[in-house]
VEXROTI-68839 format. One record per residue (C-alpha): x, y, z; residue number from 1; residue in three letters. Coordinates in steps of 0.25 Angstrom, whole numbers, plus 5000, padded with zeros to 4 digits. Layout:
<drennu <X,Y,Z>,NUM,'ALA'>
...
REM end
This chain:
<drennu <5010,4988,4899>,1,'MET'>
<drennu <5011,5000,4908>,2,'ASN'>
<drennu <5001,5003,4919>,3,'VAL'>
<drennu <4994,5014,4910>,4,'GLY'>
<drennu <4991,5004,4899>,5,'GLN'>
<drennu <4986,4994,4909>,6,'MET'>
<drennu <4976,5004,4914>,7,'ILE'>
<drennu <4971,5007,4900>,8,'ALA'>
<drennu <4969,4993,4896>,9,'ARG'>
<drennu <4961,4990,4908>,10,'ALA'>
<drennu <4952,5002,4905>,11,'ALA'>
<drennu <4950,4996,4891>,12,'ARG'>
<drennu <4946,4983,4896>,13,'ARG'>
<drennu <4937,4988,4908>,14,'PHE'>
<drennu <4932,5001,4903>,15,'PRO'>
<drennu <4918,5002,4910>,16,'GLU'>
<drennu <4922,4994,4922>,17,'ARG'>
<drennu <4923,5002,4935>,18,'PRO'>
<drennu <4938,5005,4938>,19,'ALA'>
<drennu <4938,5014,4950>,20,'VAL'>
<drennu <4927,5016,4960>,21,'ILE'>
<drennu <4928,5027,4971>,22,'ALA'>
<drennu <4915,5029,4979>,23,'GLY'>
<drennu <4904,5033,4968>,24,'GLU'>
<drennu <4915,5036,4958>,25,'ARG'>
<drennu <4919,5026,4948>,26,'ARG'>
<drennu <4927,5026,4935>,27,'LEU'>
<drennu <4928,5015,4924>,28,'THR'>
<drennu <4940,5009,4918>,29,'PHE'>
<drennu <4938,5018,4906>,30,'ARG'>
<drennu <4936,5031,4915>,31,'GLU'>
<drennu <4949,5028,4923>,32,'VAL'>
<drennu <4957,5026,4910>,33,'ASP'>
<drennu <4952,5038,4903>,34,'GLU'>
<drennu <4953,5047,4916>,35,'ARG'>
<drennu <4967,5042,4918>,36,'SER'>
<drennu <4971,5045,4904>,37,'ASN'>
<drennu <4965,5059,4905>,38,'ARG'>
<drennu <4973,5062,4918>,39,'LEU'>
<drennu <4986,5056,4912>,40,'ALA'>
<drennu <4985,5065,4899>,41,'ASN'>
<drennu <4981,5077,4907>,42,'ALA'>
<drennu <4993,5075,4916>,43,'LEU'>
<drennu <5002,5074,4904>,44,'ALA'>
<drennu <4996,5087,4898>,45,'SER'>
<drennu <5000,5094,4911>,46,'LEU'>
<drennu <5014,5090,4909>,47,'GLY'>
<drennu <5015,5078,4918>,48,'VAL'>
<drennu <5025,5069,4911>,49,'ALA'>
<drennu <5028,5054,4912>,50,'PRO'>
<drennu <5036,5051,4924>,51,'GLY'>
<drennu <5032,5063,4931>,52,'ASP'>
<drennu <5027,5060,4946>,53,'ARG'>
<drennu <5012,5063,4949>,54,'VAL'>
<drennu <5009,5063,4964>,55,'ALA'>
<drennu <4995,5059,4968>,56,'LEU'>
<drennu <4989,5063,4982>,57,'VAL'>
<drennu <4975,5059,4983>,58,'LEU'>
<drennu <4966,5050,4991>,59,'HIS'>
<drennu <4960,5037,4985>,60,'ASN'>
<drennu <4950,5041,4974>,61,'CYS'>
<drennu <4945,5037,4960>,62,'LEU'>
<drennu <4955,5046,4953>,63,'GLU'>
<drennu <4967,5040,4959>,64,'TYR'>
<drennu <4966,5028,4949>,65,'VAL'>
<drennu <4965,5037,4937>,66,'GLU'>
<drennu <4976,5045,4941>,67,'ILE'>
<drennu <4986,5034,4944>,68,'GLU'>
<drennu <4982,5028,4930>,69,'PHE'>
<drennu <4984,5041,4923>,70,'ALA'>
<drennu <4998,5042,4929>,71,'LEU'>
<drennu <5001,5028,4924>,72,'SER'>
<drennu <4996,5032,4910>,73,'LYS'>
<drennu <5004,5045,4910>,74,'GLY'>
<drennu <5017,5039,4914>,75,'GLY'>
<drennu <5016,5048,4926>,76,'PHE'>
<drennu <5022,5043,4939>,77,'VAL'>
<drennu <5012,5043,4950>,78,'ALA'>
<drennu <5016,5046,4965>,79,'VAL'>
<drennu <5004,5042,4973>,80,'PRO'>
<drennu <5004,5048,4987>,81,'LEU'>
<drennu <4996,5043,4998>,82,'ASN'>
<drennu <4985,5054,5001>,83,'SER'>
<drennu <4985,5050,5016>,84,'HIS'>
<drennu <5000,5055,5018>,85,'LEU'>
<drennu <5003,5069,5023>,86,'ARG'>
<drennu <5004,5080,5013>,87,'ILE'>
<drennu <5019,5082,5017>,88,'GLU'>
<drennu <5021,5067,5013>,89,'ASP'>
<drennu <5014,5070,4999>,90,'HIS'>
<drennu <5023,5082,4997>,91,'SER'>
<drennu <5035,5074,5000>,92,'TYR'>
<drennu <5032,5063,4990>,93,'MET'>
<drennu <5028,5073,4979>,94,'ILE'>
<drennu <5041,5080,4980>,95,'ARG'>
<drennu <5049,5067,4981>,96,'ASP'>
<drennu <5042,5061,4969>,97,'ALA'>
<drennu <5044,5074,4961>,98,'GLN'>
<drennu <5030,5074,4957>,99,'ALA'>
<drennu <5026,5085,4947>,100,'ASN'>
<drennu <5011,5082,4948>,101,'THR'>
<drennu <5001,5080,4959>,102,'LEU'>
<drennu <4987,5074,4959>,103,'ILE'>
<drennu <4980,5077,4972>,104,'LEU'>
<drennu <4967,5073,4979>,105,'GLY'>
<drennu <4959,5086,4982>,106,'PRO'>
<drennu <4963,5085,4997>,107,'GLU'>
<drennu <4977,5087,4993>,108,'PHE'>
<drennu <4976,5099,4983>,109,'ALA'>
<drennu <4977,5110,4994>,110,'ARG'>
<drennu <4988,5103,5002>,111,'PRO'>
<drennu <4997,5101,4990>,112,'MET'>
<drennu <4994,5115,4985>,113,'LYS'>
<drennu <5000,5120,4998>,114,'ALA'>
<drennu <5013,5112,4996>,115,'ARG'>
<drennu <5016,5117,4982>,116,'GLU'>
<drennu <5029,5123,4987>,117,'GLY'>
<drennu <5035,5110,4991>,118,'GLU'>
<drennu <5030,5103,4978>,119,'LEU'>
<drennu <5037,5111,4968>,120,'ARG'>
<drennu <5038,5099,4958>,121,'GLY'>
<drennu <5023,5098,4957>,122,'VAL'>
<drennu <5018,5105,4944>,123,'ARG'>
<drennu <5004,5101,4944>,124,'ARG'>
<drennu <4994,5096,4954>,125,'THR'>
<drennu <4981,5089,4951>,126,'ILE'>
<drennu <4969,5089,4961>,127,'VAL'>
<drennu <4957,5080,4961>,128,'LEU'>
<drennu <4947,5090,4965>,129,'GLY'>
<drennu <4948,5105,4967>,130,'ASN'>
<drennu <4962,5110,4964>,131,'ALA'>
<drennu <4970,5121,4970>,132,'GLU'>
<drennu <4976,5132,4962>,133,'GLN'>
<drennu <4986,5127,4953>,134,'GLY'>
<drennu <4981,5113,4954>,135,'GLN'>
<drennu <4974,5105,4943>,136,'VAL'>
<drennu <4960,5098,4945>,137,'ALA'>
<drennu <4961,5083,4942>,138,'TYR'>
<drennu <4947,5084,4935>,139,'ARG'>
<drennu <4951,5095,4926>,140,'ASP'>
<drennu <4964,5088,4922>,141,'LEU'>
<drennu <4957,5075,4919>,142,'LEU'>
<drennu <4948,5082,4909>,143,'ALA'>
<drennu <4960,5087,4901>,144,'THR'>
<drennu <4966,5074,4898>,145,'GLY'>
<drennu <4964,5065,4887>,146,'SER'>
<drennu <4957,5051,4890>,147,'PRO'>
<drennu <4966,5044,4880>,148,'LYS'>
<drennu <4978,5036,4885>,149,'ASP'>
<drennu <4990,5045,4887>,150,'PRO'>
<drennu <5002,5042,4878>,151,'PRO'>
<drennu <5011,5038,4890>,152,'THR'>
<drennu <5002,5026,4892>,153,'ILE'>
<drennu <5010,5019,4880>,154,'ALA'>
<drennu <5024,5023,4884>,155,'THR'>
<drennu <5026,5020,4898>,156,'MET'>
<drennu <5035,5009,4902>,157,'ARG'>
<drennu <5033,4999,4914>,158,'MET'>
<drennu <5046,5005,4920>,159,'SER'>
<drennu <5041,5019,4920>,160,'ASP'>
<drennu <5038,5024,4934>,161,'LEU'>
<drennu <5023,5023,4938>,162,'HIS'>
<drennu <5023,5029,4952>,163,'ASN'>
<drennu <5030,5032,4964>,164,'ILE'>
<drennu <5024,5026,4977>,165,'MET'>
<drennu <5029,5032,4990>,166,'TYR'>
<drennu <5031,5022,5001>,167,'THR'>
<drennu <5023,5024,5014>,168,'SER'>
<drennu <5036,5030,5021>,169,'GLY'>
<drennu <5035,5023,5034>,170,'THR'>
<drennu <5050,5023,5036>,171,'THR'>
<drennu <5053,5037,5031>,172,'GLY'>
<drennu <5050,5046,5018>,173,'ARG'>
<drennu <5041,5038,5008>,174,'PRO'>
<drennu <5049,5033,4996>,175,'LYS'>
<drennu <5044,5034,4982>,176,'GLY'>
<drennu <5043,5020,4976>,177,'VAL'>
<drennu <5044,5020,4961>,178,'MET'>
<drennu <5035,5011,4954>,179,'LEU'>
<drennu <5035,5008,4939>,180,'SER'>
<drennu <5023,5005,4929>,181,'HIS'>
<drennu <5029,4991,4930>,182,'ARG'>
<drennu <5028,4991,4945>,183,'THR'>
<drennu <5013,4996,4944>,184,'LYS'>
<drennu <5009,4985,4934>,185,'TRP'>
<drennu <5017,4974,4941>,186,'THR'>
<drennu <5010,4977,4954>,187,'VAL'>
<drennu <4997,4976,4946>,188,'ALA'>
<drennu <5001,4963,4940>,189,'LEU'>
<drennu <5005,4957,4953>,190,'ASN'>
<drennu <4992,4960,4959>,191,'MET'>
<drennu <4984,4955,4947>,192,'LEU'>
<drennu <4993,4942,4947>,193,'THR'>
<drennu <4992,4939,4963>,194,'ASP'>
<drennu <4980,4947,4968>,195,'LEU'>
<drennu <4970,4943,4957>,196,'GLY'>
<drennu <4962,4940,4950>,197,'PRO'>
<drennu <4957,4954,4949>,198,'ILE'>
<drennu <4943,4954,4941>,199,'GLN'>
<drennu <4936,4966,4934>,200,'SER'>
<drennu <4925,4966,4944>,201,'ASP'>
<drennu <4935,4967,4956>,202,'ASP'>
<drennu <4935,4980,4964>,203,'ARG'>
<drennu <4947,4984,4972>,204,'LEU'>
<drennu <4945,4993,4984>,205,'LEU'>
<drennu <4956,5003,4988>,206,'HIS'>
<drennu <4956,5011,5001>,207,'VAL'>
<drennu <4971,5013,5004>,208,'ALA'>
<drennu <4978,5024,4996>,209,'PRO'>
<drennu <4978,5021,4981>,210,'LEU'>
<drennu <4991,5029,4981>,211,'THR'>
<drennu <4998,5018,4988>,212,'HIS'>
<drennu <4997,5003,4988>,213,'GLY'>
<drennu <4982,5001,4985>,214,'THR'>
<drennu <4984,5009,4972>,215,'GLY'>
<drennu <4992,4998,4966>,216,'LEU'>
<drennu <4980,4989,4966>,217,'PHE'>
<drennu <4972,4998,4956>,218,'VAL'>
<drennu <4979,4994,4944>,219,'LEU'>
<drennu <4978,4979,4944>,220,'PRO'>
<drennu <4963,4980,4947>,221,'TRP'>
<drennu <4961,4990,4936>,222,'PHE'>
<drennu <4968,4982,4926>,223,'VAL'>
<drennu <4958,4971,4929>,224,'ARG'>
<drennu <4946,4979,4927>,225,'GLY'>
<drennu <4943,4980,4942>,226,'ALA'>
<drennu <4938,4992,4950>,227,'ALA'>
<drennu <4946,5000,4960>,228,'ASN'>
<drennu <4938,5005,4972>,229,'VAL'>
<drennu <4943,5017,4979>,230,'ILE'>
<drennu <4940,5022,4993>,231,'LEU'>
<drennu <4947,5035,4998>,232,'PRO'>
<drennu <4952,5027,5011>,233,'GLY'>
<drennu <4948,5016,5021>,234,'PHE'>
<drennu <4935,5017,5028>,235,'ASP'>
<drennu <4929,5004,5032>,236,'PRO'>
<drennu <4915,5008,5030>,237,'GLU'>
<drennu <4918,5014,5016>,238,'GLN'>
<drennu <4926,5002,5012>,239,'VAL'>
<drennu <4915,4992,5016>,240,'CYS'>
<drennu <4905,5000,5009>,241,'ARG'>
<drennu <4914,5001,4996>,242,'THR'>
<drennu <4917,4986,4996>,243,'ILE'>
<drennu <4902,4983,4997>,244,'GLU'>
<drennu <4897,4993,4987>,245,'ARG'>
<drennu <4908,4991,4976>,246,'GLU'>
<drennu <4909,4976,4978>,247,'HIS'>
<drennu <4924,4978,4981>,248,'VAL'>
<drennu <4931,4965,4979>,249,'THR'>
<drennu <4946,4969,4983>,250,'THR'>
<drennu <4950,4977,4994>,251,'PHE'>
<drennu <4965,4982,4996>,252,'LYS'>
<drennu <4969,4986,5010>,253,'VAL'>
<drennu <4980,4988,5019>,254,'VAL'>
<drennu <4980,4980,5032>,255,'PRO'>
<drennu <4976,4992,5041>,256,'THR'>
<drennu <4963,4994,5032>,257,'ILE'>
<drennu <4960,4979,5033>,258,'LEU'>
<drennu <4961,4980,5048>,259,'VAL'>
<drennu <4952,4992,5049>,260,'ARG'>
<drennu <4942,4986,5040>,261,'LEU'>
<drennu <4941,4973,5049>,262,'LEU'>
<drennu <4939,4982,5061>,263,'ALA'>
<drennu <4927,4989,5054>,264,'TYR'>
<drennu <4915,4986,5063>,265,'PRO'>
<drennu <4905,4986,5051>,266,'ASP'>
<drennu <4913,4978,5041>,267,'LEU'>
<drennu <4903,4966,5041>,268,'ASN'>
<drennu <4892,4976,5037>,269,'ARG'>
<drennu <4897,4976,5023>,270,'TYR'>
<drennu <4897,4966,5012>,271,'ASP'>
<drennu <4911,4965,5008>,272,'LEU'>
<drennu <4909,4952,5001>,273,'SER'>
<drennu <4914,4957,4987>,274,'SER'>
<drennu <4928,4957,4992>,275,'LEU'>
<drennu <4936,4946,4987>,276,'HIS'>
<drennu <4950,4952,4991>,277,'THR'>
<drennu <4956,4961,5001>,278,'ILE'>
<drennu <4971,4964,4998>,279,'ILE'>
<drennu <4979,4969,5010>,280,'TYR'>
<drennu <4993,4974,5011>,281,'GLY'>
<drennu <5003,4985,5013>,282,'ALA'>
<drennu <5006,4982,5028>,283,'SER'>
<drennu <5005,4970,5037>,284,'PRO'>
<drennu <4992,4964,5040>,285,'MET'>
<drennu <4990,4958,5054>,286,'PRO'>
<drennu <4987,4943,5052>,287,'VAL'>
<drennu <4976,4944,5063>,288,'ASP'>
<drennu <4969,4955,5055>,289,'LYS'>
<drennu <4971,4947,5042>,290,'LEU'>
<drennu <4964,4935,5049>,291,'ARG'>
<drennu <4952,4944,5053>,292,'GLU'>
<drennu <4951,4949,5038>,293,'ALA'>
<drennu <4951,4936,5033>,294,'LEU'>
<drennu <4940,4931,5043>,295,'ARG'>
<drennu <4932,4944,5039>,296,'ARG'>
<drennu <4934,4944,5023>,297,'PHE'>
<drennu <4938,4930,5020>,298,'GLY'>
<drennu <4950,4925,5012>,299,'PRO'>
<drennu <4950,4937,5003>,300,'ILE'>
<drennu <4963,4944,5008>,301,'LEU'>
<drennu <4976,4946,5000>,302,'VAL'>
<drennu <4989,4952,5006>,303,'GLN'>
<drennu <4999,4959,4997>,304,'ILE'>
<drennu <5013,4964,5001>,305,'TYR'>
<drennu <5020,4975,4994>,306,'GLY'>
<drennu <5027,4988,4996>,307,'GLN'>
<drennu <5029,5000,4988>,308,'SER'>
<drennu <5042,4996,4982>,309,'GLU'>
<drennu <5035,4983,4977>,310,'ALA'>
<drennu <5021,4987,4977>,311,'PRO'>
<drennu <5010,4979,4983>,312,'ALA'>
<drennu <5014,4965,4977>,313,'THR'>
<drennu <5025,4958,4984>,314,'ILE'>
<drennu <5018,4947,4991>,315,'CYS'>
<drennu <5003,4942,4992>,316,'ILE'>
<drennu <4995,4934,5002>,317,'LEU'>
<drennu <4984,4928,4994>,318,'ARG'>
<drennu <4970,4925,4998>,319,'LYS'>
<drennu <4973,4911,4999>,320,'GLU'>
<drennu <4984,4914,5009>,321,'ASP'>
<drennu <4975,4921,5019>,322,'HIS'>
<drennu <4971,4908,5027>,323,'VAL'>
<drennu <4964,4909,5040>,324,'LEU'>
<drennu <4963,4894,5043>,325,'GLU'>
<drennu <4973,4885,5038>,326,'GLY'>
<drennu <4987,4879,5041>,327,'THR'>
<drennu <4997,4887,5049>,328,'PRO'>
<drennu <5005,4890,5036>,329,'GLU'>
<drennu <4992,4895,5029>,330,'GLN'>
<drennu <4988,4904,5040>,331,'THR'>
<drennu <5001,4910,5043>,332,'GLN'>
<drennu <5001,4916,5029>,333,'ARG'>
<drennu <4992,4927,5034>,334,'LEU'>
<drennu <5004,4933,5039>,335,'ALA'>
<drennu <5011,4932,5026>,336,'ALA'>
<drennu <5013,4943,5015>,337,'ALA'>
<drennu <5011,4932,5005>,338,'GLY'>
<drennu <5019,4927,4993>,339,'THR'>
<drennu <5026,4936,4983>,340,'PRO'>
<drennu <5017,4940,4971>,341,'PHE'>
<drennu <5019,4932,4959>,342,'THR'>
<drennu <5028,4942,4952>,343,'ASN'>
<drennu <5036,4946,4964>,344,'VAL'>
<drennu <5050,4940,4969>,345,'ALA'>
<drennu <5052,4941,4984>,346,'LEU'>
<drennu <5063,4937,4993>,347,'ARG'>
<drennu <5066,4938,5008>,348,'ILE'>
<drennu <5081,4942,5010>,349,'VAL'>
<drennu <5090,4945,5022>,350,'ASP'>
<drennu <5099,4957,5024>,351,'ASP'>
<drennu <5109,4952,5013>,352,'ASN'>
<drennu <5097,4950,5003>,353,'CYS'>
<drennu <5098,4935,5004>,354,'LEU'>
<drennu <5085,4927,5004>,355,'GLU'>
<drennu <5081,4921,5017>,356,'VAL'>
<drennu <5075,4908,5020>,357,'ARG'>
<drennu <5060,4906,5021>,358,'PRO'>
<drennu <5055,4910,5035>,359,'GLY'>
<drennu <5067,4920,5037>,360,'GLN'>
<drennu <5064,4935,5038>,361,'VAL'>
<drennu <5071,4944,5028>,362,'GLY'>
<drennu <5068,4956,5019>,363,'GLU'>
<drennu <5057,4954,5008>,364,'VAL'>
<drennu <5062,4959,4994>,365,'ILE'>
<drennu <5054,4958,4982>,366,'VAL'>
<drennu <5056,4959,4966>,367,'GLN'>
<drennu <5046,4961,4955>,368,'GLY'>
<drennu <5042,4971,4944>,369,'ASP'>
<drennu <5033,4979,4954>,370,'HIS'>
<drennu <5045,4984,4962>,371,'MET'>
<drennu <5048,4998,4963>,372,'MET'>
<drennu <5058,5006,4954>,373,'ALA'>
<drennu <5064,5012,4966>,374,'GLY'>
<drennu <5062,5024,4976>,375,'TYR'>
<drennu <5060,5037,4970>,376,'TRP'>
<drennu <5073,5045,4971>,377,'ASN'>
<drennu <5078,5036,4982>,378,'LEU'>
<drennu <5089,5027,4975>,379,'PRO'>
<drennu <5096,5023,4987>,380,'GLU'>
<drennu <5083,5018,4994>,381,'THR'>
<drennu <5079,5011,4981>,382,'THR'>
<drennu <5092,5004,4981>,383,'GLU'>
<drennu <5090,4999,4996>,384,'GLU'>
<drennu <5076,4994,4992>,385,'THR'>
<drennu <5078,4989,4978>,386,'LEU'>
<drennu <5090,4979,4978>,387,'GLN'>
<drennu <5094,4970,4967>,388,'ASP'>
<drennu <5080,4971,4961>,389,'GLY'>
<drennu <5073,4968,4974>,390,'TRP'>
<drennu <5064,4977,4983>,391,'VAL'>
<drennu <5068,4976,4997>,392,'HIS'>
<drennu <5055,4978,5005>,393,'THR'>
<drennu <5061,4979,5019>,394,'ARG'>
<drennu <5050,4970,5023>,395,'ASP'>
<drennu <5055,4958,5032>,396,'LEU'>
<drennu <5048,4945,5030>,397,'GLY'>
<drennu <5050,4930,5027>,398,'TYR'>
<drennu <5045,4920,5017>,399,'MET'>
<drennu <5040,4906,5020>,400,'ASP'>
<drennu <5042,4893,5013>,401,'GLU'>
<drennu <5030,4895,5004>,402,'ARG'>
<drennu <5034,4909,5000>,403,'GLY'>
<drennu <5025,4918,5009>,404,'TYR'>
<drennu <5031,4930,5013>,405,'VAL'>
<drennu <5029,4935,5028>,406,'TYR'>
<drennu <5033,4949,5031>,407,'LEU'>
<drennu <5038,4952,5045>,408,'VAL'>
<drennu <5040,4967,5045>,409,'ASP'>
<drennu <5048,4978,5039>,410,'ARG'>
<drennu <5063,4979,5041>,411,'LYS'>
<drennu <5061,4993,5048>,412,'SER'>
<drennu <5050,4988,5058>,413,'ASP'>
<drennu <5058,4976,5063>,414,'MET'>
<drennu <5061,4977,5078>,415,'ILE'>
<drennu <5074,4972,5084>,416,'ILE'>
<drennu <5073,4969,5098>,417,'SER'>
<drennu <5085,4963,5106>,418,'GLY'>
<drennu <5090,4958,5093>,419,'GLY'>
<drennu <5077,4951,5089>,420,'MET'>
<drennu <5070,4955,5076>,421,'ASN'>
<drennu <5055,4958,5079>,422,'ILE'>
<drennu <5045,4960,5068>,423,'TYR'>
<drennu <5034,4969,5072>,424,'PRO'>
<drennu <5024,4963,5063>,425,'ARG'>
<drennu <5024,4950,5070>,426,'GLU'>
<drennu <5020,4957,5083>,427,'ILE'>
<drennu <5009,4965,5076>,428,'GLU'>
<drennu <5003,4953,5072>,429,'GLU'>
<drennu <5002,4948,5086>,430,'ILE'>
<drennu <4996,4961,5091>,431,'LEU'>
<drennu <4986,4961,5080>,432,'TYR'>
<drennu <4981,4948,5084>,433,'SER'>
<drennu <4977,4953,5098>,434,'HIS'>
<drennu <4962,4957,5098>,435,'PRO'>
<drennu <4964,4970,5104>,436,'ASP'>
<drennu <4974,4975,5093>,437,'VAL'>
<drennu <4969,4983,5081>,438,'LEU'>
<drennu <4983,4988,5076>,439,'GLU'>
<drennu <4997,4985,5080>,440,'ALA'>
<drennu <5011,4990,5076>,441,'SER'>
<drennu <5024,4985,5082>,442,'VAL'>
<drennu <5038,4992,5081>,443,'PHE'>
<drennu <5051,4993,5089>,444,'GLY'>
<drennu <5055,5004,5099>,445,'ILE'>
<drennu <5068,5007,5105>,446,'PRO'>
<drennu <5072,4998,5117>,447,'ASP'>
<drennu <5085,5000,5125>,448,'GLU'>
<drennu <5087,4985,5128>,449,'ARG'>
<drennu <5081,4978,5115>,450,'TRP'>
<drennu <5084,4989,5105>,451,'GLY'>
<drennu <5069,4988,5100>,452,'GLU'>
<drennu <5057,4984,5108>,453,'ALA'>
<drennu <5043,4980,5102>,454,'VAL'>
<drennu <5032,4991,5102>,455,'LYS'>
<drennu <5018,4989,5098>,456,'ALA'>
<drennu <5008,5000,5094>,457,'ALA'>
<drennu <4993,4994,5095>,458,'VAL'>
<drennu <4979,4999,5091>,459,'VAL'>
<drennu <4969,4992,5100>,460,'LEU'>
<drennu <4955,4988,5095>,461,'ARG'>
<drennu <4944,4996,5100>,462,'SER'>
<drennu <4941,4994,5114>,463,'GLY'>
<drennu <4953,4986,5117>,464,'ALA'>
<drennu <4962,4991,5129>,465,'GLU'>
<drennu <4977,4993,5128>,466,'PRO'>
<drennu <4985,4982,5136>,467,'ASN'>
<drennu <4999,4982,5132>,468,'THR'>
<drennu <5004,4970,5141>,469,'GLN'>
<drennu <4992,4962,5135>,470,'GLN'>
<drennu <4997,4964,5121>,471,'LEU'>
<drennu <5011,4962,5124>,472,'ILE'>
<drennu <5008,4949,5130>,473,'ASP'>
<drennu <4999,4945,5118>,474,'PHE'>
<drennu <5011,4947,5109>,475,'CYS'>
<drennu <5020,4939,5119>,476,'GLY'>
<drennu <5011,4927,5117>,477,'ASN'>
<drennu <5013,4927,5102>,478,'HIS'>
<drennu <5027,4932,5100>,479,'LEU'>
<drennu <5041,4930,5106>,480,'ALA'>
<drennu <5043,4939,5118>,481,'SER'>
<drennu <5053,4949,5112>,482,'TYR'>
<drennu <5043,4952,5101>,483,'LYS'>
<drennu <5031,4957,5109>,484,'LYS'>
<drennu <5029,4972,5111>,485,'PRO'>
<drennu <5036,4978,5123>,486,'LYS'>
<drennu <5026,4989,5123>,487,'SER'>
<drennu <5013,4993,5115>,488,'ILE'>
<drennu <5007,5007,5112>,489,'ASP'>
<drennu <4992,5007,5110>,490,'PHE'>
<drennu <4988,5017,5099>,491,'LEU'>
<drennu <4974,5022,5094>,492,'PRO'>
<drennu <4980,5019,5080>,493,'GLU'>
<drennu <4992,5016,5073>,494,'LEU'>
<drennu <4999,5026,5064>,495,'PRO'>
<drennu <4997,5022,5049>,496,'LYS'>
<drennu <5002,5029,5036>,497,'ASN'>
<drennu <4994,5033,5024>,498,'ALA'>
<drennu <4995,5018,5019>,499,'TYR'>
<drennu <4989,5012,5031>,500,'GLY'>
<drennu <5002,5007,5036>,501,'LYS'>
<drennu <5005,5007,5051>,502,'ILE'>
<drennu <5017,5017,5053>,503,'GLN'>
<drennu <5025,5009,5063>,504,'LYS'>
<drennu <5036,5020,5061>,505,'ASN'>
<drennu <5027,5031,5068>,506,'LEU'>
<drennu <5024,5021,5080>,507,'LEU'>
<drennu <5039,5018,5081>,508,'ARG'>
<drennu <5046,5031,5079>,509,'GLU'>
<drennu <5042,5038,5093>,510,'PRO'>
<drennu <5049,5027,5100>,511,'TYR'>
<drennu <5062,5029,5092>,512,'TRP'>
<drennu <5065,5044,5094>,513,'LYS'>
<drennu <5079,5045,5099>,514,'GLY'>
<drennu <5083,5031,5094>,515,'TYR'>
<drennu <5089,5026,5081>,516,'THR'>
<drennu <5080,5014,5076>,517,'ARG'>
<drennu <5087,5003,5067>,518,'ARG'>
<drennu <5079,5002,5054>,519,'VAL'>
<drennu <5080,4988,5047>,520,'ASN'>
REM end
């Protein structure tokens, strides 16, 4: 069954249950199904054909779910773009994907209208809210479509392209990752197999952009009859109020959001007892902050590890692996990415693609039905990443004797100082354990003697005084001397991209002007 058929089947099974909740607005499963049918049929009547790319630029909203479902049913290829990116980034990705249709939030109608000259391939623009001249109002379009299943729902193949998801572009231009209907459905199956059980009375809260990783969680909860609760973004008070009011059971976060939630001074004022699962992932989670989260919320945390090329489901660290008090073997697993998902093959290999022994660092490579088909219009880059049927993640890590995977860093972030390999994440973990440190990022800078020197950028907790030597000595007490930072920058905040990930490249770049940096 393709994705569209799974959506229709869930609507028949749970017609009157709440499917999507966004503030005071709610849609039942029947309403989501009918509205997505209307949109799919209306787009077809405008001339959008199966395989055409439809770019989405909108903040988190109730309509996002029905739009994504409509594109699945109509055989159109969704190109979801993070609304927090610059309009220049949106314009580049729309052109790169050769999208002929745009669906925009009301905030983007006028900026996109001003860029019509550089988006000559776009034939139609649909706007949620008031449309500019030449654009189509979403509500008007929806009213013209038939509520019946579009004919394409019965003809799509699992190998057909479902969406193009652009990478976060931390090391250059973002790349369009091609994901098929099989990929989308396999990710859902992986979650249903290893994250479950998901019950019809569950409610999943989304605050990160639905256009990226968190959007992959909508389908598995939907097919189980559970509700997706949507907020436009992260605000700790709004999150707590929503969990309390809507009896949210599951919260999907990136680590930076969880850290900010733990720092919210009024956190204990709210009844958050309905939560039985907090899923975190997408970037490293400092172990010290993870311990703090476990003390506050209890053993309800689950970590997932994935990347756009093998979405969301490479490894999972289950609730039972989040042990605060136990044997050293148990407690050290808080630093692990987890074990591979049931339906995923994983190996750790050296530069010659030979599997390394347990405990030895190498590159993580993965294989499964959720792998990308390749990068859009980038055959050479595709060949570099997809080799002999395996996705080469460019993540460095090792596997222990029990099959737990530990990530040490990205290949491109590893520091080589005096011929020694240094992994920034290890140093960041130490910095995060210092009571004065709120956030930290470690990277290499040019050094005439050693090639690279270890540099840290640190955000202190409110009221803490910067003391470089104290932090360097603190690291020296827990690390080999060559690993400790040689210098520290104290910053009011660390730069983050639209996905909540710390942009280490922006911290590093000013120091490398005039130098050629080795990229692993």
